[in-house]
N, C-alpha and C positions, 0 to 999 in steps of 0.2 A: 504494500500500500504506500502511496506517495503522500507525504504530508505537505500541506500548503505552507509555504514559507512567508513570513512577514517581511515586506521589503525593508532593507536596512535604512535606518534613519540617516538623512543626509548630513554631511559635515556642516558645522556651524559657519555661516558666512555673514559678512556685514549686512548684505541685503536681507537675509532671512531674519536677522535680529531686528532690523528696522521694521520689517513687515510685521513681526510678532508684536513689537511695541505699538505699532499702528492699530492692530486689532484690539489691543488692551487699553489703548489710550494712555500708555505709560510714557513718562519722560525718561531720559537717560538716567537721571538721578533716582527715579523710582525703581528702575530695573536694578541699578547698582545696589540700592538698599535691600531689595528683595534677595539679591544674590550674595550679598555680603562682600562686595568688591568696591573698589574706588570708582567714582563717576568717571574719572579720566580713563580707566580701563575700558569702559563701555564706549566712551566718546572716541578714543584713539582707535579702537577696533572698528567702529563703524566708519571712520574716516579712512581706514586702510593704512593707518600709520604704524600699528603694532598689533601682533597676534597674541592674545592672552595665553598664558601657560595653561597646560591641560587642566589643572585643578580649578582655575578660575573660569575657563570655558565650560567645564562641567557644571560649575555653580550657576552660571548664567542659564545654561540649558535646563537645569533642574528647577530654577525659579520660574522660568517660562512654562515649563511643563505643569508645575503646581497651579499656575494660573489658568490652565485649560488650553495651552498652546500645544499643538502637535505638528511636528516637522515631517512632511511627507515628501516623497521623491518629486511630486509636482509642485511643491511649495509649502505654504504655511496655512493651517486652519485652526479655528477655535472650536473646541468640542462643546456641545450643549451641556447645560447643567452646572457650569462653573460660575464664576463671578458674574454679576448682573451685566447684561448686554442690552442691545436694542430691543425694543418691542417688536414683535412679529406683526407686520402689517396685515397678515391673513387672520390674525386673532382678534376678533371684535372686542373681547374683554380688555385686551392689552391696549388698544387704541381708543377705547371709549372716552377717557378723560380728554384726550386731545381733540376728539371730533365732536364734542358736545357743542351745540349752538354754532356749528360751523356754517360758513356761507354756502349759498346754493352752488351746486356743482353742475357743470355741463361740459360736453365735449368741446375741445378747442381744435377747430379744423383749420390747419395752415397749408394742407396739401389736398387737392381734389383728385378724383379718379382719373380725370383727363390729364392732369399734370403728372401723376404717377405713370400713366401710360406713355407720355412723352419722354419722361426720364428713362423708363425701361428700354426705350429704343436706342439710347445712347450706349456707346461702348463701355463707359465707366460703370454702368449698372451691372455688368457681368461680375465685376469684382466687389461692388459695394452692396449689392442686395443681401449677401450673407451677413454683412455687418449690420445692415438695417434690421434684420430679423433678430440677431443676437442682442442688439440694443433694446429692441421692443420687449424681448423676454425679460431682460434685466430691469427695465423700467416699470413693467406692469405686473410681473408674476407674483411679487410679494414674498412668497415662501422661498427658502433656499433651493437653488437649482444649479445643477452642473450642466455645462453646455460647451459645445465646440462647433464653431462655424468658420472654417477657413475662408479668408477673404483676400481681395486684391490678387497679388501674384501667387497666392497659395491655392487658388480655386481649382487648379488642374491636378491636385493631389488625388490619388485613387481613393475609392471608398465613398461613404455618405457625404452629401453636401453639408449636413448638419446633424447634430446629435444632442439630445437633452435627457436628463434624468432628474426627477423630483419626487418628493414624497407626497405632494398634494397637487391636485389639478387646479387650473385656472381657465378662464374663458378660451384661451388660445393654446395652452400647453397642457397636454394630458398627463395624468399621473403615471409614474413609472418611467420606463425608457421609451424614447421615440426617435425614429430615424426620419430626417428631413431631406427631401429632394427639391432643388430650386432650379427653375428654368426661366430664362429671358427670351425664349423662342416665341415670336409673335404668332406665327401660323402653326396650324396643326397641333394645338395645345393638347387635345385629347390623345393624339398619337404619341406625343412626348411623354405625357403622364403614363400611358400604358407601357411605353418602353422602359421608363424608370421603375415602374411598379414591378414588371416582370423580372427586370435585372436584379433588383434588391430582394425580391422574394426568392429568387434562385440562389443568391449569395448575400444573406442578411448579416453576416458577421460584422460586429460582435453581438448583434441582437438576436433574440429568440422571437420569431413572429408571433408565436402563441401568447407571448407575454409582453408584447411591445406594440407600438403604434407606428403606422406609416402616414407621413404627411407630405403632400405635394403642394408647392407654392409657385404661383405665377403672378407677375405684376400687371398682367393684362386682364381685362374682363373676359370671363369664361361662362357663357350662358348655360352650358350643359354640365356645369360643375357638380351640382347636386345629383344628377342622374348618374354621372360617372362614379361618385362616391358610393351611392346606393348599390350599384352593381358590384363594386369591389368588396363591399362589406358582406354581400350575400355569398361571396366565395368562401368566407370564413377562414382565410389564410392568416390574417393578422387580428390581433385583439381589437384594434380599432383602425379605421381609415378616415383621414380627413383631407380636405383640399381647400386652399385659400387663394382667392383671386384679388383683383384690384379693389373691388368694393370691400372685401374683408380687410385688406391691408389699410385702406383709408380709415375705416372704423377703428382699427387697432392703433393706428398712428395718432388719431385724435385723442386717445387716452394717454398718450405720452408726449407732452408738449416739447420736451427737450429733444426727442428724436424727430418730431415734426419740424422743429426749427433747423436741425441739422440738414434734413432733406430739402426744406424750403430754401435754405441758403445755397444749396447746390443747384437749385432750379432758378436762382436769381430773384426769388420772392421772399427774402428774409423778412420776418415780421418786424415792424418798426419797434425800436426800444428793447430788442433782445440780442444777446450775443452768446456764442458758445464760450465756455471757459477756455477751451483749447485755443480758440482764436485770439483771445486776450493774451494768453501765454506766448503764443507765437509772435505777436506784435511786440510784446515787452522784451522777450529774450533775444529775438533776432534783430533788434535794432543796432547791435554791435557785431564786430568781428574780432575774435570769435564770439559765438552766441553765449549769452549768460546761461548758467546752469541752475537746475533745481537746488543743488547744494549751496549755491550763493544766496538764493532767495531764502533758504532755511537757515543760513549761517548764524550760529549762536542764538538760535531761537527755539531750542528744544522744548522748554516749558510751554511756549506758545503753540508749538506743533502738537504737543500732548493734549492741550486744551481743545484744539480743533478736533482731534481724534475722539476725545471723550464726547464732544458735542455730536459728532456724526453717529456715534454708537448709541446715543441716548434717545429719549423721546423728543418729539418736535419742540424746538425752542429757538430763541434768538441768541445769536452770538455776534457781538460787535467788536470789530478789530480796527485799529487805526495805525497808519503809517504815514510817511511823508506824502505819498500819493495814493489815490484809490487803486491805480494799476498795480502798485507794489503789494497791496493787500491781496488782490486777486492772484498775482504771481506767487505769493507765499502759499495761498490756499492750494493752487495747482501743484506746487512743490511738495506740500504735505501729502497729497494724494499719491505722489510718485513713490512714497515709502510704504504704502499699503500693499498687501498682496495684490497682484494684477487683477484677479477676478473681482475683488472688492473695489478696487479703484475704478474698474470699468463700470461696475454697478452704480457707483456714485456719479460718474460722469454722465451716464445714461439718464439720470434724474436731475441733473444740474443745469440751470440756466442763469445767465446774468441779465438782470432787468435794469436798463439804464434810464427808464422813465417810470413814473408812478402809474401811468395808465397801463403800461405793459405788465407791471406787477399785479395790478388789480385783475387783469385778465388771467394771469397764472393762478390767482387765488381760487379760481373756479375749476381748476384741474381735477379730473376724475381720480387721478393717482397722486400719491405723495411726491412732492418735489423738494429739491434743494435750491432755494432761490437766493441769489446774491443781489443785494440792493446797492447800487452805486450812489443813489440819492436817498438815504434812509429817511423814513417817516415812521415814528414810533407806532402810531395807530395802524398804519398799513402793515407793518411787521407783525403786530399783534393779531391782525385779521388773518394773515397768512398762517401763523402758527395755529390759530383756532381751526383752520381748515386742514390741519395735519401736516403742514410743510415745515421743514427746517429753513431758517432764515439767517443769512450772514449779512450783517450790515457792514459795508466797507466805507470807512471814513478816511479822508485825507487829513492834512495837518491843521484843519480849521479847529477852532474851539468847539468842544463837544459838551453840551449841557449835562450837568449832573455826574460827570465822570463815568458815563455809562459804557465807554469803549475801553477795551483792553489794548494798550499801546504795544505794538510789536517791539521787542528789544532791539536796540541798535547793535549791529554786528561789530565785533572787535576789529581792530586794524589787522591783527594777526590772522583772524578768521577769514577776512576778505582776501588777504594776500594768498592764503592757502587755497581758497576756492578758485581764485584767478589762475594760479599756477596749475591746478588740476584741470582747468579749462583749456590750457595750452598757451597761456601767456608767459613769456620769459620772466624769470624770477625778479630781476632788477626792475622791469617795467611793472610787474604786479605789485611789488612793494611800494613803488612810487605812486601808483594809482591808489593803493590802500591808504597811503599817507595824505594825498592831496584831496581825497573825496570827503574827508572829515566824517567817515563812517556813515555816509549817506548814500544809499543805493541809487537814488535819483540823480545825484551828482556824478556818481561813478559811471552811469550809463552815458553821460556826456563826455567823460574824460577818455573812455575807450574809443578806439577808432570806429566811426559809424559805418554800418553796412551800406553798400550802395543802394540808393533809392528808398531808404527807410525813413527819411525825414518827412514829417507831415506836411501837407500842402500849405498850411498857414505859416510854417517856418521857412518855406522856400520863396514865397512872394515878399515883396517889399512891404514891411508892416505899416499900417495906417497910424495916424496920430492917436486914434481911439485905442488901438491895441497897445501902443506904448504907454498910454495913460492907464489902461487896465493893468499892465505889468507893474507899474509903480504904485498902484492902489492895492492890488492883491485881491480885494473884494469890497463890496458895498451893498447897501440896501437903498433902492431908488425911492422907497417911501419917505426916506429922510431927505428933507430939502437941503440940509447941510452936506450930505453925501453927494447929491447931484451937483451942487455948486462946486465942490472941490474936484470932482471928476472933470467937470467942464474946464476948470482952471488948469488941471494937469494936461488936458488935451489941447488947450488953447482954442476951443471951439464950442459951440452950443451943445448942451447935453443931448438934445434931440438928434443932432447929427451924429454924436458919438454912439448912441444906441443903434442908430440905423447902420452904422459901419460895423458894429460888433455883432449884429444879428446873425450874419452868415457863419460866424465862428462858434456858435452854440450848437451842441449836438452830442454825438456819441463820444466814446472815450478818447478817440484820436483827435478831437477838437481841443482848442486852447482854453475855452471858457465853459462854465456851467451856469445855468440859470434855473433857479427854483423859485417860483412865485416872484417876489419883488427883489430877490437877492441875486447878485452876480458874483462869481468867483473865478479866479484863474485856476484852472484845473491842477496844474503842478507849478507852483512858483519857481522852484529851482530849475525845472526843465525849461520853462519860458525864459528865465534869466539867462541860461547858457545859450539859448537860441537867439535871443533878441537884444541882450544888453549892449552888444556892439553897435546897435543902431541909435543908442541914446547919445545926447549931446550935452554940453555945459548948460544950455538953456533949459533942457528937460530937467537936469539935476537941480538947477536953481529953483524952478517951479516946485519940484518935489520937496526941497528943503522948506520952502514957505508953507506948503500944504501940511507937511509932517508936523511942524511946530504949531500951526493953527489947529489941527485935529487933535493931536496928543496934548496940546497945552490948553485946550478948552476946559473951563471950569464945569464940573458936574453940578447941575442945579440942585441935586439932592444934598449937597454940602451945606446949603443955606438953611436947611431944616435942622431942628434940634436933633441930636443923635438918636433919642428914643422915638422920634417921629419919622425917621427916614424910611422905615418900612412901609409908611403910608404913601410914599411918592407915587406909585401907580394910580392910587385912588385920586390923587390930586393932579394927575396927568402931568407929572414931572418926569422927564427922561432926558438923557444926554443929547446934545445937538447932533452928535455923530454916532453911527452904529458901531457896535463892538467888532463887526466884520471889517469895517474900514480901519479901525484902530489896530486890530491884530494884523491886517494885511500890510499896513505901513510899517509896523514893527518888524515883520519878517523881511520886508524889503531893506530895512536898515541893516539887518544881519547879512543878507545877501550882498549888499554893497560893501560891508566891512570885510567879508571873507573873500569875495570874488569881484571886487571892484575893478580888478585888472581886465575884466571882460569888456569894460567900457573903454574902447580905444580912442574915442573922439573927445574924451575929457581927461584932463590931467589930475593925477592923485585922487581918483574917484573914491578909493577906499577910505581916505581921510575925511571925506564929507560926512560919513556916518558918525564919526566921533564929534565932528563940529556940530552936527544937528542935535545930538544928545546933550552936549555941553550947553548949547544955546537954549535947549528946552529946560534944563535943570538949573541954569545959572540964577542965583538969588531966588530960588523957588520958595514961595510962602506956604502957609498951611493949606490953603485951598488947592494949590498945584500938587503938593505931595499927596493929599488925600485923593484927588481926582485921577492921579497917575498910577495909583497903587496896582490896579489890575494889569498894568503894562510893565511892571518892574522887571520881570524875568526877560522880556524881550529887549529892554533897554540895556540891562546888565550884560546880556550876551552880545549885543551889537557893539557896545563900547565899554568894556569893563573898567578901564582906567577912569574915564569921564564919569561913569556912574558912581564909583567909589569916591572920587574927588567931591562930587556933589553931596553925597551922604556925610562925608567927614566935614565938609564946610558947614552943613546945617547943624551938625552936632557941636561945632565950635562956637555957635552963638549962645549967648546967655540963656535965652529961652528958645531952644531948638525948634524950628517950625516942623521938623520931621516927627516931633513928639505927638503930633496930631494922629499918627497911625496907631497909637496906644488907646485912642479914644474909643470907649465902648458904646455900642448901640444895643439897647435892651428892649425887645418887644414883648417882654413878659414871659416868653417861653424859653428863649435862649439869648445869650449875649454874643456879640461878634465884634471884631475889629479888623482893621486893614494891615495890621502888623505882620500877619502871616505872609502876605504877598512880598514884603521886604525880606523876611527871613528866607523864603524859598529862593529868592534871587541871590542872596548871599550864599546860601548853601550850594547852589549850582556853581557859583564861582569858586567855592572852596575846594572843589574837585581838582582845580589847577594848582600844582605846587607853586607856581609863580604868583598866584593871588591869595594863597592861604594866609600869609602873615597879615595882610591888610584886612581881609574879611574877618579874621579872628579878633583883631583889634577893634573893628567896628562892632562886632557882636558883644565884646566885653563892655564897650561904651554904652551900647543899648541896654545891656543887663544892668548897668548902674542906674539907668533911667527907669527901670521896670519896678514899679511899686507893688510887687506881687503880694507882699505881706499885708497890704492895705485893702486887698480885694476880697470880696465874698466868694463863696464856692462857685456860684454861677459865673461870675466874671473870670475867676482864675482858670476855669475850664473852657474859656471862650476860644482858645486856639493855641498855637505854638508860642513858646516864649524864647527870648534870645539865649538864655542859658541852656535850654534844652537843645537848641541848634548847635551851640558851641560844644556841648557834651557829645552829641552824635557824630560830629566831625572828628573829634579827637579820641573816641573810644579806642582803647588799646586792642581789644579783641575784634573790633569791626569798624575800623576807621572809614569815614565817609569822605575820603580824599585820596588822590593818587600820590600824595607826598610820601616820602620815605619816613621811617621812624626818626632818623636823624633830623630831618627837616621839621617834623612835628615837635621834637624836643626843643629845637631852636625857637619855635613859636611860643612854647610854654615858658621858656626862659625869659623871652621878651614880655610876656604877659605878667610874669611874677614881678618884673621891674616896674611896669607901667600901670598894671591893674592888679595889685597883689590880692585884694579880697576875692575877686572873681577867679584869679588863677588858683588860689589854694582850694577854693570850693570845687573848681574844675578837676584838679588833680585827684581829689578824693573820689569824685564821681566816675572817673574814667577807669579806675582800677577794676580788675575782674572780681566778680562776686560769685556766689553759688549759682545764681541765675541772673538773667538780664534780658531786656528787650530793646530793640532799636527799630525805628521806622526808616526805611531807605530814603536817603535824601534825594531830592530831584536832581537830575543831571541835565546839562545843556542839551538843547534840541539839535543844535547845529555845530557848535565848536567841539573839537576833539581834544580833551585834556588828558586822555589816557596815556599811559607809559608803554614803551615797547616791552619791557620786562617787569610786570607788577611785582611788588615786594610780597613775599610770603609771610603771613601772620602766623607766629608760633605761640 
């Protein structure tokens, strides 16, 4: 008797480990903890830098096995019955909470039978029809299904055109095993069906006809289909016989909008406001030579990738991610899918669509099957409606301010990580290291530093920019409901606002356009991208106008300041609001940073980079209480644009007998909670403290602010109103978790200086930074644009 042998478990490879983590939603750190190895062991193995010793490799395999992962010769799978996974769409009980009160559902028809018939007559349909079927099965079947449909150049392989196996039936996929025969022959369809039927009945391997189904598919209309099926069933050779023609396929496609969009795009009828995730990735990655890789998009973002994987494996929910650009979020999402097992990644892609307009997203909300919808212009109510309908929703935010901190900001990749990814992509090491240094850890900037691929520049960047587009570049964003915003945009463009919007209207649209418009708001889609493409068209006159506008907008007094502190929360009821929108203020602040870091892109103006410092100095010179209070929300932008000028102004204010900056300590109490604007200043100082070069000055400023802080005189409500200067100082200098890139020697020099100049604060600080039995620290904010990191970070022991 011959015993069946279990196939040997494949050797552990980086791809298998990444796929296993993807199924579990584990980060590298989580796997390392489960296996009892160092995180660097997992990270280096996945990057191909080091192979773990046998004992550690076995520990990794054992940890994954305990979590339900099984390594098969064909790849990785997760066995049922282990840790909680996604709800089964075929199980009504599992999906009932998500589907309660869901919106009305209806088929979404983006392809007609006539269009399908036209497409089937093209040569490309021979190789693409199997992919269409496999995507339809993945998108609509719901229950787990194994399938194989060779497509494109693989269609000439011997054997079945397709094969499926599943434990439960759906409308188009029978239970158990099924063999599929696919034909794009327009004439004599019945003859072709008979030929395939006889051939597969005579040689059904690997299927047993008595326990399997035969399915014939044609993309053309076949009026005698039902008669043919009935005749074959009466023969009783197969457990079941089915046939699908153009009408069946159209009804199937309308249940799977992502698949319908894929086909409609190939027919030249792409639904407005929708994109394939793959299309976005191709445009993002292939804008350079060599093309950017998934490893670069995921670089140093392992915890973020694990969060995406957990979201995908869970019940329908909203996940909000933020990066420098919307396209970067989408590229990261695509890169995360590349580490999943191929069959799982294909399933996600078959259900995923990018909605670039609210109207397109509302259409997708009515889908008959669950989707993964990526919103490039997120609306909270719309996202909630989609989730209510059983869909996963990914909100993709760019660098705009996001209300309520609802978005998870993708980690900035390290300089070393970027260099490694570029070298692996084929860029010479010296060039890769130079790009990693010059891009300031910003992937949007990196894409402009690498040699551009021929023909990849968008149309708006190839034509001579209008005055309106240059004005939009310098504003960053605005709300045209605000009269002040309209006036300043007209000033930047040196033309009437109506003419400006008329010139900008053609530049609003899909992701490859330069502008976004939602309601009354306008935004530059990617400020850094636009800067690198258009800054060389700016002149001294443009920069002069920008300087005047920046001071006017950022220097405007907030009318809420005139109210008593405890009445400021009533400002909306009294119809008091700032003259300029937060969108315009933030946009101008970002442009100041771009000008400071990459002012050399402006070739028609001399020393353009120095203008940012001059504008910040002009804005803060002799600032009074109203100016400091009104500017608080912009402190981080100003500090990053011109650190020296910002610290000069803070120190100058503190030097006065009654420091105007003390207004930031002023409490506003609405009866429920107290708040102040001091936290904005502390966050700005904490971000500068990451720089070894600015650590001494920021520490001295924080010590002086601590001397002004009358914490002992505050009640409990007021003392808990926010961060305090001493807590910022402590978190920066903690011995066991310093919030700075400065070395221990540099930090000790700062402590010595504080002991001399601010002894009371210094002694208190030295006691608080010593290690204790336990402790907590909140990660200090880091600069959004500047790179204060070191090439070789100091190891904390």
